[in-house]
Residue, then its C-alpha position, 0 to 999 in steps of 0.5 A: x500500499x502506497x503511504x505517506x510520511x507525516x510531520x505533526x506538529x504537538x502540543x500538550x500539557x504535561x502535567x498528567x502525562x508521564x513523559x513523552x515515551x510509551x511506558x507499561x500501565x501509565x499514560x504517555x503523550x507517545x501512548x495517547x497519538x499511538x491509540x488514537x493513530x492507530x484507530x484511525x488507520x485500522x492497525x498500529x501506527x509508530x510515533x516517533x518524537x523529536x525528543x522525550x520530555x519528562x513527567x510534567x514538562x510540556x510542549x508548543x511544538x514537540x515535532x511527531x513523525x507518522x507513516x499512514x496511507x496516501x489517503x491521509x493527508x496532512x490536513x485530514x490527518x491533523x483534523x481527525x486525530x483532533x477529533x479524537x485526542x483528549x483535552x490535554x493534547x493538540x494537533x497544531x499543524x502538519x506537514x507531509x515530508x520526504x520518505x527519509x525524513x525521521x523526527x529525531x535524527x532530522x532535526x537541525x535544532x531545539x528550542x526550550x523555554x523556562x518560565x518562572x512567575x516572581x509576583x505572587x499570583x504566580x501560586x494561584x493554580x490558574x498559573x502555576x501548572x505552567x511556571x515555577x512560582x520563585x520561592x525567595x523573597x530575595x530579588x534575583x542578580x539580573x548581571x548574573x543570569x546574564x552572565x550565566x547565559x552567555x557562559x552556556x553560548x557555544x560548544x561545551x560537553x554538557x555532562x555537568x548539567x545532565x542526568x548520569x547514565x541516560x545516555x550511550x557509553x560513547x556520547x560524550x554529551x558534546x551541545x552547540x548552544x546557538x541562543x541562550x537568553x534570559x528576560x522579564x516582563x510583568x513579573x515572569x522571568x523566561x529563559x529561551x535556548x536553543x540547541x543542537x540536542x539536549x542530553x536528559x535534564x539538561x535545560x532544568x540543570x541549567x536553570x536550577x544552577x543558574x538561579x543558585x547563581x543569581x539568589x547567591x547561593x553559590x559562586x559564578x565559578x561553580x557555573x563555570x567549572x560544570x561547564x568542564x565537568x565530566x561527571x554531575x555531582x556538584x550540579x544544582x538539584x533541577x528546576x520543576x518540570x511544570x516551567x519547561x516547554x519544548x517550543x520548537x524543532x526545526x529541519x532543513x527546508x528540502x525535507x518538507x514536500x510542497x503541496 
């Protein structure tokens, strides 16, 4: 049967999910998508994600690759899937891709955003699912935030900012960070970072350690040392999952089939 390769741009509220990847006896985003697509196709459909977000992490632009029969155009598939998805998952867009497209290995880069609430209303149940309410009354040092972001730019081995033992033995955790910045607007502090790849927990470890530096709990030298560390023994605890979003995944133009 002729087949079509489609990229689905997936948005989800990660609060009630045990992460992206299929796991036995627990609710995951990949599992929900594969269940819906399997019912539509009348046969199992494998969904490949650009990244494995952890439990509680959200997405505004997760990319998922699927292979389906040719009668499923990208828009027809998007509409059909959305009709059956639960309210905490939505397909925002869809694109036909060349057969060689792979959601993970074809990606040029990924962009994450971490959101921190500085005002008292950040503790509201209507907001705290999607940010980290900052619990410390002491102000954060803006110069320290910027210094850590600038230090993160470029190519580094991020073993000091990654969960130990979750990557293949030969993986040196080397990443190229292309954009990294902190901005504050209307009582919200936002961390944006874009790189070619991200080891497990890297963004949350970066945020947690930066906040410790900016609040005076750790010196800047600690952060610099972690950028060259071979293990994660000295890293700060990771920032809570609720503030993290996978914002965007980028691919080469030639992988898209234009209508």
